N, CA, C and O atoms as a printed pandas DataFrame, in Angstrom:
     atom_number atom_name residue_name chain_id  residue_number  x_coord  y_coord  z_coord
0              1         N          MET        A               1  -59.106  -32.809  -76.657
1              2        CA          MET        A               1  -59.596  -31.919  -75.614
2              3         C          MET        A               1  -58.690  -31.978  -74.377
3              4         O          MET        A               1  -58.413  -30.961  -73.741
4              5         N          LYS        A               2  -58.239  -33.195  -74.056
5              6        CA          LYS        A               2  -57.384  -33.369  -72.887
6              7         C          LYS        A               2  -56.098  -32.552  -73.027
7              8         O          LYS        A               2  -55.629  -31.959  -72.056
8              9         N          PHE        A               3  -55.531  -32.523  -74.235
9             10        CA          PHE        A               3  -54.278  -31.799  -74.468
10            11         C          PHE        A               3  -54.483  -30.285  -74.357
11            12         O          PHE        A               3  -53.579  -29.559  -73.942
12            13         N          VAL        A               4  -55.657  -29.825  -74.726
13            14        CA          VAL        A               4  -55.967  -28.397  -74.612
14            15         C          VAL        A               4  -56.011  -27.990  -73.142
15            16         O          VAL        A               4  -55.472  -26.950  -72.763
16            17         N          ILE        A               5  -56.651  -28.809  -72.324
17            18        CA          ILE        A               5  -56.744  -28.517  -70.886
18            19         C          ILE        A               5  -55.362  -28.563  -70.245
19            20         O          ILE        A               5  -55.006  -27.676  -69.470
20            21         N          ILE        A               6  -54.596  -29.577  -70.561
21            22        CA          ILE        A               6  -53.236  -29.689  -70.019
22            23         C          ILE        A               6  -52.386  -28.501  -70.470
23            24         O          ILE        A               6  -51.647  -27.921  -69.675
24            25         N          GLY        A               7  -52.495  -28.150  -71.734
25            26        CA          GLY        A               7  -51.750  -27.004  -72.262
26            27         C          GLY        A               7  -52.133  -25.708  -71.583
27            28         O          GLY        A               7  -51.273  -24.876  -71.294
28            29         N          TYR        A               8  -53.436  -25.528  -71.323
29            30        CA          TYR        A               8  -53.899  -24.324  -70.639
30            31         C          TYR        A               8  -53.265  -24.212  -69.253
31            32         O          TYR        A               8  -52.709  -23.172  -68.900
32            33         N          PHE        A               9  -53.355  -25.292  -68.471
33            34        CA          PHE        A               9  -52.807  -25.241  -67.117
34            35         C          PHE        A               9  -51.286  -25.106  -67.115
35            36         O          PHE        A               9  -50.720  -24.446  -66.244
36            37         N          LEU        A              10  -50.639  -25.721  -68.071
37            38        CA          LEU        A              10  -49.186  -25.573  -68.186
38            39         C          LEU        A              10  -48.829  -24.111  -68.457
39            40         O          LEU        A              10  -47.933  -23.557  -67.819
40            41         N          LEU        A              11  -49.527  -23.497  -69.395
41            42        CA          LEU        A              11  -49.278  -22.093  -69.728
42            43         C          LEU        A              11  -49.604  -21.172  -68.554
43            44         O          LEU        A              11  -48.856  -20.236  -68.274
44            45         N          ALA        A              12  -50.720  -21.435  -67.865
45            46        CA          ALA        A              12  -51.112  -20.614  -66.711
46            47         C          ALA        A              12  -50.044  -20.673  -65.615
47            48         O          ALA        A              12  -49.743  -19.659  -64.985
48            49         N          ASN        A              13  -49.479  -21.844  -65.391
49            50        CA          ASN        A              13  -48.451  -21.995  -64.357
50            51         C          ASN        A              13  -47.135  -21.356  -64.763
51            52         O          ASN        A              13  -46.442  -20.779  -63.924
52            53         N          ILE        A              14  -46.785  -21.449  -66.029
53            54        CA          ILE        A              14  -45.564  -20.787  -66.510
54            55         C          ILE        A              14  -45.696  -19.274  -66.360
55            56         O          ILE        A              14  -44.757  -18.601  -65.935
56            57         N          ILE        A              15  -46.854  -18.751  -66.705
57            58        CA          ILE        A              15  -47.089  -17.306  -66.587
58            59         C          ILE        A              15  -47.047  -16.871  -65.127
59            60         O          ILE        A              15  -46.415  -15.865  -64.806
60            61         N          ALA        A              16  -47.705  -17.608  -64.240
61            62        CA          ALA        A              16  -47.708  -17.258  -62.818
62            63         C          ALA        A              16  -46.289  -17.290  -62.248
63            64         O          ALA        A              16  -45.902  -16.406  -61.485
64            65         N          PHE        A              17  -45.525  -18.304  -62.619
65            66        CA          PHE        A              17  -44.133  -18.412  -62.174
66            67         C          PHE        A              17  -43.323  -17.218  -62.670
67            68         O          PHE        A              17  -42.568  -16.610  -61.912
68            69         N          ALA        A              18  -43.488  -16.890  -63.945
69            70        CA          ALA        A              18  -42.748  -15.768  -64.536
70            71         C          ALA        A              18  -43.138  -14.446  -63.882
71            72         O          ALA        A              18  -42.280  -13.595  -63.649
72            73         N          LEU        A              19  -44.408  -14.269  -63.588
73            74        CA          LEU        A              19  -44.846  -13.024  -62.942
74            75         C          LEU        A              19  -44.181  -12.843  -61.578
75            76         O          LEU        A              19  -43.817  -11.727  -61.209
76            77         N          MET        A              20  -44.024  -13.927  -60.836
77            78        CA          MET        A              20  -43.343  -13.846  -59.536
78            79         C          MET        A              20  -41.885  -13.422  -59.729
79            80         O          MET        A              20  -41.373  -12.583  -58.989
80            81         N          GLY        A              21  -41.229  -14.003  -60.717
81            82        CA          GLY        A              21  -39.830  -13.651  -60.986
82            83         C          GLY        A              21  -39.678  -12.218  -61.451
83            84         O          GLY        A              21  -38.773  -11.508  -61.011
84            85         N          ILE        A              22  -40.558  -11.793  -62.335
85            86        CA          ILE        A              22  -40.506  -10.417  -62.840
86            87         C          ILE        A              22  -40.753   -9.431  -61.711
87            88         O          ILE        A              22  -40.054   -8.424  -61.597
88            89         N          ASP        A              23  -41.752   -9.718  -60.870
89            90        CA          ASP        A              23  -42.061   -8.802  -59.768
90            91         C          ASP        A              23  -40.910   -8.733  -58.771
91            92         O          ASP        A              23  -40.620   -7.664  -58.236
92            93         N          LYS        A              24  -40.256   -9.857  -58.518
93            94        CA          LYS        A              24  -39.107   -9.861  -57.604
94            95         C          LYS        A              24  -37.975   -9.005  -58.171
95            96         O          LYS        A              24  -37.359   -8.219  -57.450
96            97         N          ARG        A              25  -37.704   -9.165  -59.477
97            98        CA          ARG        A              25  -36.649   -8.366  -60.101
98            99         C          ARG        A              25  -36.983   -6.879  -60.029
99           100         O          ARG        A              25  -36.111   -6.055  -59.753
100          101         N          LYS        A              26  -38.242   -6.543  -60.276
101          102        CA          LYS        A              26  -38.651   -5.139  -60.213
102          103         C          LYS        A              26  -38.563   -4.607  -58.784
103          104         O          LYS        A              26  -38.233   -3.440  -58.578
104          105         N          ALA        A              27  -38.851   -5.441  -57.812
105          106        CA          ALA        A              27  -38.761   -5.026  -56.415
106          107         C          ALA        A              27  -37.321   -4.684  -56.044
107          108         O          ALA        A              27  -37.068   -3.705  -55.342
108          109         N          LYS        A              28  -36.383   -5.494  -56.519
109          110        CA          LYS        A              28  -34.971   -5.229  -56.229
110          111         C          LYS        A              28  -34.498   -3.924  -56.862
111          112         O          LYS        A              28  -33.634   -3.241  -56.313
112          113         N          LYS        A              29  -35.068   -3.578  -58.024
113          114        CA          LYS        A              29  -34.666   -2.361  -58.736
114          115         C          LYS        A              29  -35.506   -1.148  -58.348
115          116         O          LYS        A              29  -35.329   -0.061  -58.899
116          117         N          HIS        A              30  -36.423   -1.339  -57.398
117          118        CA          HIS        A              30  -37.331   -0.265  -56.972
118          119         C          HIS        A              30  -38.091    0.311  -58.157
119          120         O          HIS        A              30  -38.300    1.521  -58.252
120          121         N          ALA        A              31  -38.497   -0.569  -59.052
121          122        CA          ALA        A              31  -39.219   -0.166  -60.263
122          123         C          ALA        A              31  -40.718   -0.411  -60.063
123          124         O          ALA        A              31  -41.149   -0.892  -59.015
124          125         N          TRP        A              32  -41.500   -0.070  -61.088
125          126        CA          TRP        A              32  -42.929   -0.303  -61.083
126          127         C          TRP        A              32  -43.181   -1.786  -60.851
127          128         O          TRP        A              32  -42.517   -2.630  -61.452
128          129         N          ARG        A              33  -44.133   -2.107  -59.986
129          130        CA          ARG        A              33  -44.379   -3.493  -59.586
130          131         C          ARG        A              33  -45.640   -4.053  -60.204
131          132         O          ARG        A              33  -46.525   -3.309  -60.627
132          133         N          ILE        A              34  -45.712   -5.342  -60.253
133          134        CA          ILE        A              34  -46.924   -6.036  -60.674
134          135         C          ILE        A              34  -47.873   -6.034  -59.473
135          136         O          ILE        A              34  -47.483   -6.436  -58.377
136          137         N          PRO        A              35  -49.113   -5.586  -59.671
137          138        CA          PRO        A              35  -50.050   -5.550  -58.533
138          139         C          PRO        A              35  -50.271   -6.944  -57.931
139          140         O          PRO        A              35  -50.303   -7.947  -58.645
140          141         N          GLU        A              36  -50.424   -6.980  -56.602
141          142        CA          GLU        A              36  -50.662   -8.255  -55.931
142          143         C          GLU        A              36  -51.926   -8.922  -56.463
143          144         O          GLU        A              36  -52.006  -10.148  -56.541
144          145         N          ARG        A              37  -52.893   -8.117  -56.821
145          146        CA          ARG        A              37  -54.135   -8.657  -57.374
146          147         C          ARG        A              37  -53.845   -9.473  -58.638
147          148         O          ARG        A              37  -54.434  -10.534  -58.842
148          149         N          THR        A              38  -52.958   -8.987  -59.467
149          150        CA          THR        A              38  -52.589   -9.705  -60.692
150          151         C          THR        A              38  -51.918  -11.030  -60.359
151          152         O          THR        A              38  -52.162  -12.038  -61.022
152          153         N          LEU        A              39  -51.076  -11.028  -59.335
153          154        CA          LEU        A              39  -50.409  -12.268  -58.930
154          155         C          LEU        A              39  -51.436  -13.290  -58.435
155          156         O          LEU        A              39  -51.332  -14.478  -58.740
156          157         N          PHE        A              40  -52.428  -12.821  -57.669
157          158        CA          PHE        A              40  -53.471  -13.732  -57.191
158          159         C          PHE        A              40  -54.359  -14.219  -58.338
159          160         O          PHE        A              40  -54.734  -15.390  -58.376
160          161         N          VAL        A              41  -54.692  -13.334  -59.262
161          162        CA          VAL        A              41  -55.522  -13.740  -60.405
162          163         C          VAL        A              41  -54.797  -14.794  -61.233
163          164         O          VAL        A              41  -55.419  -15.743  -61.711
164          165         N          SER        A              42  -53.496  -14.636  -61.406
165          166        CA          SER        A              42  -52.742  -15.640  -62.169
166          167         C          SER        A              42  -52.815  -17.008  -61.489
167          168         O          SER        A              42  -52.806  -18.038  -62.163
168          169         N          ALA        A              43  -52.887  -17.018  -60.161
169          170        CA          ALA        A              43  -53.027  -18.281  -59.433
170          171         C          ALA        A              43  -54.456  -18.814  -59.549
171          172         O          ALA        A              43  -54.661  -20.014  -59.731
172          173         N          ILE        A              44  -55.427  -17.932  -59.444
173          174        CA          ILE        A              44  -56.831  -18.350  -59.469
174          175         C          ILE        A              44  -57.219  -18.949  -60.820
175          176         O          ILE        A              44  -58.012  -19.889  -60.871
176          177         N          ILE        A              45  -56.680  -18.428  -61.895
177          178        CA          ILE        A              45  -57.056  -18.940  -63.217
178          179         C          ILE        A              45  -56.329  -20.234  -63.573
179          180         O          ILE        A              45  -56.428  -20.708  -64.705
180          181         N          GLY        A              46  -55.615  -20.796  -62.636
181          182        CA          GLY        A              46  -55.000  -22.102  -62.867
182          183         C          GLY        A              46  -53.508  -22.162  -62.641
183          184         O          GLY        A              46  -52.903  -23.217  -62.836
184          185         N          GLY        A              47  -52.893  -21.064  -62.234
185          186        CA          GLY        A              47  -51.449  -21.041  -62.069
186          187         C          GLY        A              47  -50.979  -21.107  -60.630
187          188         O          GLY        A              47  -49.909  -20.590  -60.309
188          189         N          SER        A              48  -51.751  -21.728  -59.761
189          190        CA          SER        A              48  -51.391  -21.733  -58.338
190          191         C          SER        A              48  -50.088  -22.479  -58.063
191          192         O          SER        A              48  -49.306  -22.055  -57.212
192          193         N          ILE        A              49  -49.847  -23.562  -58.754
193          194        CA          ILE        A              49  -48.594  -24.312  -58.546
194          195         C          ILE        A              49  -47.407  -23.470  -58.994
195          196         O          ILE        A              49  -46.398  -23.397  -58.292
196          197         N          GLY        A              50  -47.520  -22.838  -60.153
197          198        CA          GLY        A              50  -46.453  -21.973  -60.649
198          199         C          GLY        A              50  -46.206  -20.789  -59.733
199          200         O          GLY        A              50  -45.060  -20.393  -59.522
200          201         N          ALA        A              51  -47.278  -20.220  -59.185
201          202        CA          ALA        A              51  -47.137  -19.084  -58.275
202          203         C          ALA        A              51  -46.427  -19.504  -56.992
203          204         O          ALA        A              51  -45.535  -18.804  -56.513
204          205         N          MET        A              52  -46.827  -20.654  -56.435
205          206        CA          MET        A              52  -46.178  -21.123  -55.203
206          207         C          MET        A              52  -44.724  -21.500  -55.461
207          208         O          MET        A              52  -43.852  -21.224  -54.638
208          209         N          TYR        A              53  -44.467  -22.122  -56.588
209          210        CA          TYR        A              53  -43.094  -22.480  -56.936
210          211         C          TYR        A              53  -42.256  -21.216  -57.138
211          212         O          TYR        A              53  -41.098  -21.163  -56.724
212          213         N          GLY        A              54  -42.844  -20.201  -57.774
213          214        CA          GLY        A              54  -42.159  -18.919  -57.961
214          215         C          GLY        A              54  -41.856  -18.238  -56.634
215          216         O          GLY        A              54  -40.790  -17.647  -56.459
216          217         N          MET        A              55  -42.802  -18.325  -55.698
217          218        CA          MET        A              55  -42.550  -17.759  -54.370
218          219         C          MET        A              55  -41.324  -18.416  -53.743
219          220         O          MET        A              55  -40.491  -17.745  -53.134
220          221         N          HIS        A              56  -41.227  -19.716  -53.896
221          222        CA          HIS        A              56  -40.118  -20.471  -53.302
222          223         C          HIS        A              56  -38.791  -20.188  -54.022
223          224         O          HIS        A              56  -37.786  -19.885  -53.378
224          225         N          VAL        A              57  -38.791  -20.285  -55.331
225          226        CA          VAL        A              57  -37.560  -20.130  -56.112
226          227         C          VAL        A              57  -36.997  -18.713  -55.991
227          228         O          VAL        A              57  -35.797  -18.529  -55.787
228          229         N          PHE        A              58  -37.877  -17.715  -56.118
229          230        CA          PHE        A              58  -37.420  -16.324  -56.099
230          231         C          PHE        A              58  -37.434  -15.713  -54.702
231          232         O          PHE        A              58  -37.053  -14.557  -54.520
232          233         N          ARG        A              59  -37.873  -16.493  -53.720
233          234        CA          ARG        A              59  -38.010  -15.995  -52.342
234          235         C          ARG        A              59  -38.777  -14.673  -52.345
235          236         O          ARG        A              59  -38.334  -13.651  -51.822
236          237         N          HIS        A              60  -39.944  -14.756  -52.960
237          238        CA          HIS        A              60  -40.752  -13.555  -53.159
238          239         C          HIS        A              60  -42.112  -13.717  -52.494
239          240         O          HIS        A              60  -42.767  -14.748  -52.644
240          241         N          LYS        A              61  -42.526  -12.706  -51.768
241          242        CA          LYS        A              61  -43.811  -12.668  -51.068
242          243         C          LYS        A              61  -43.898  -13.727  -49.975
243          244         O          LYS        A              61  -44.996  -14.110  -49.572
244          245         N          THR        A              62  -42.769  -14.198  -49.499
245          246        CA          THR        A              62  -42.770  -15.248  -48.485
246          247         C          THR        A              62  -42.995  -14.714  -47.071
247          248         O          THR        A              62  -43.149  -15.496  -46.132
248          249         N          GLN        A              63  -43.015  -13.409  -46.914
249          250        CA          GLN        A              63  -43.283  -12.809  -45.612
250          251         C          GLN        A              63  -44.691  -12.214  -45.550
251          252         O          GLN        A              63  -45.088  -11.655  -44.527
252          253         N          HIS        A              64  -45.441  -12.336  -46.641
253          254        CA          HIS        A              64  -46.795  -11.785  -46.710
254          255         C          HIS        A              64  -47.793  -12.885  -46.368
255          256         O          HIS        A              64  -47.912  -13.872  -47.093
256          257         N          LYS        A              65  -48.517  -12.707  -45.247
257          258        CA          LYS        A              65  -49.454  -13.741  -44.818
258          259         C          LYS        A              65  -50.521  -14.021  -45.860
259          260         O          LYS        A              65  -50.984  -15.154  -45.997
260          261         N          SER        A              66  -50.913  -12.985  -46.598
261          262        CA          SER        A              66  -51.943  -13.200  -47.618
262          263         C          SER        A              66  -51.454  -14.174  -48.689
263          264         O          SER        A              66  -52.254  -14.917  -49.257
264          265         N          PHE        A              67  -50.172  -14.178  -48.967
265          266        CA          PHE        A              67  -49.619  -15.106  -49.957
266          267         C          PHE        A              67  -49.300  -16.458  -49.325
267          268         O          PHE        A              67  -49.532  -17.499  -49.940
268          269         N          ILE        A              68  -48.773  -16.450  -48.109
269          270        CA          ILE        A              68  -48.429  -17.703  -47.426
270          271         C          ILE        A              68  -49.676  -18.556  -47.216
271          272         O          ILE        A              68  -49.626  -19.778  -47.355
272          273         N          ILE        A              69  -50.786  -17.916  -46.882
273          274        CA          ILE        A              69  -52.040  -18.630  -46.648
274          275         C          ILE        A              69  -52.863  -18.731  -47.934
275          276         O          ILE        A              69  -53.442  -19.777  -48.229
276          277         N          GLY        A              70  -52.909  -17.644  -48.686
277          278        CA          GLY        A              70  -53.785  -17.568  -49.848
278          279         C          GLY        A              70  -53.434  -18.517  -50.973
279          280         O          GLY        A              70  -54.317  -19.176  -51.522
280          281         N          MET        A              71  -52.179  -18.601  -51.324
281          282        CA          MET        A              71  -51.788  -19.457  -52.457
282          283         C          MET        A              71  -52.092  -20.936  -52.194
283          284         O          MET        A              71  -52.667  -21.590  -53.065
284          285         N          PRO        A              72  -51.729  -21.491  -51.029
285          286        CA          PRO        A              72  -52.108  -22.888  -50.780
286          287         C          PRO        A              72  -53.634  -23.092  -50.716
287          288         O          PRO        A              72  -54.134  -24.145  -51.111
288          289         N          CYS        A              73  -54.358  -22.100  -50.225
289          290        CA          CYS        A              73  -55.823  -22.209  -50.191
290          291         C          CYS        A              73  -56.398  -22.246  -51.601
291          292         O          CYS        A              73  -57.302  -23.029  -51.888
292          293         N          ILE        A              74  -55.872  -21.399  -52.475
293          294        CA          ILE        A              74  -56.318  -21.402  -53.871
294          295         C          ILE        A              74  -56.032  -22.764  -54.495
295          296         O          ILE        A              74  -56.879  -23.329  -55.187
296          297         N          PHE        A              75  -54.845  -23.280  -54.249
297          298        CA          PHE        A              75  -54.474  -24.590  -54.787
298          299         C          PHE        A              75  -55.403  -25.679  -54.246
299          300         O          PHE        A              75  -55.853  -26.543  -54.998
300          301         N          GLY        A              76  -55.686  -25.635  -52.956
301          302        CA          GLY        A              76  -56.579  -26.623  -52.344
302          303         C          GLY        A              76  -57.980  -26.582  -52.947
303          304         O          GLY        A              76  -58.573  -27.626  -53.222
304          305         N          ILE        A              77  -58.499  -25.397  -53.148
305          306        CA          ILE        A              77  -59.823  -25.249  -53.763
306          307         C          ILE        A              77  -59.802  -25.786  -55.189
307          308         O          ILE        A              77  -60.746  -26.444  -55.625
308          309         N          GLN        A              78  -58.722  -25.503  -55.913
309          310        CA          GLN        A              78  -58.614  -26.007  -57.276
310          311         C          GLN        A              78  -58.554  -27.533  -57.292
311          312         O          GLN        A              78  -59.173  -28.167  -58.146
312          313         N          LEU        A              79  -57.823  -28.119  -56.366
313          314        CA          LEU        A              79  -57.772  -29.583  -56.279
314          315         C          LEU        A              79  -59.150  -30.162  -55.998
315          316         O          LEU        A              79  -59.550  -31.163  -56.591
316          317         N          LEU        A              80  -59.862  -29.524  -55.094
317          318        CA          LEU        A              80  -61.203  -29.969  -54.757
318          319         C          LEU        A              80  -62.127  -29.888  -55.970
319          320         O          LEU        A              80  -62.899  -30.812  -56.224
320          321         N          LEU        A              81  -62.052  -28.793  -56.718
321          322        CA          LEU        A              81  -62.884  -28.629  -57.906
322          323         C          LEU        A              81  -62.554  -29.670  -58.972
323          324         O          LEU        A              81  -63.456  -30.202  -59.619
324          325         N          VAL        A              82  -61.284  -29.958  -59.154
325          326        CA          VAL        A              82  -60.882  -30.980  -60.133
326          327         C          VAL        A              82  -61.391  -32.345  -59.685
327          328         O          VAL        A              82  -61.892  -33.115  -60.504
328          329         N          ALA        A              83  -61.268  -32.654  -58.398
329          330        CA          ALA        A              83  -61.755  -33.935  -57.874
330          331         C          ALA        A              83  -63.263  -34.062  -58.088
331          332         O          ALA        A              83  -63.743  -35.110  -58.520
332          333         N          LEU        A              84  -64.006  -33.002  -57.790
333          334        CA          LEU        A              84  -65.454  -33.030  -57.998
334          335         C          LEU        A              84  -65.795  -33.203  -59.478
335          336         O          LEU        A              84  -66.712  -33.946  -59.826
336          337         N          TRP        A              85  -65.065  -32.525  -60.332
337          338        CA          TRP        A              85  -65.290  -32.597  -61.781
338          339         C          TRP        A              85  -65.035  -34.024  -62.284
339          340         O          TRP        A              85  -65.778  -34.538  -63.119
340          341         N          LEU        A              86  -63.987  -34.647  -61.770
341          342        CA          LEU        A              86  -63.662  -35.997  -62.202
342          343         C          LEU        A              86  -64.689  -37.029  -61.684
343          344         O          LEU        A              86  -64.933  -38.050  -62.327
344          345         N          LEU        A              87  -65.273  -36.748  -60.529
345          346        CA          LEU        A              87  -66.248  -37.679  -59.950
346          347         C          LEU        A              87  -67.625  -37.537  -60.581
347          348         O          LEU        A              87  -68.410  -38.485  -60.555
348          349         N          LEU        A              88  -67.930  -36.405  -61.133
349          350        CA          LEU        A              88  -69.277  -36.194  -61.697
350          351         C          LEU        A              88  -69.384  -36.566  -63.144
351          352         O          LEU        A              88  -70.455  -36.439  -63.736
């Protein structure tokens, strides 16, 4: 069971990271973009670390306050939930 949970979060973070890179590439080409809602959902379902790392690596969404504040808040809430889960 532990490996399934670890695998899920690993996959969620890889996907969130990739979505940031894909959206940045599309932005440079003035092509169809990935909706911001999708980027946030990828973080909420467990990919917050990958999303924040993608923001840093690709220098993407770093001027958007909703991402600068939102992604760390999502990560903080997730940490809190994991801590509560481990304590109960």
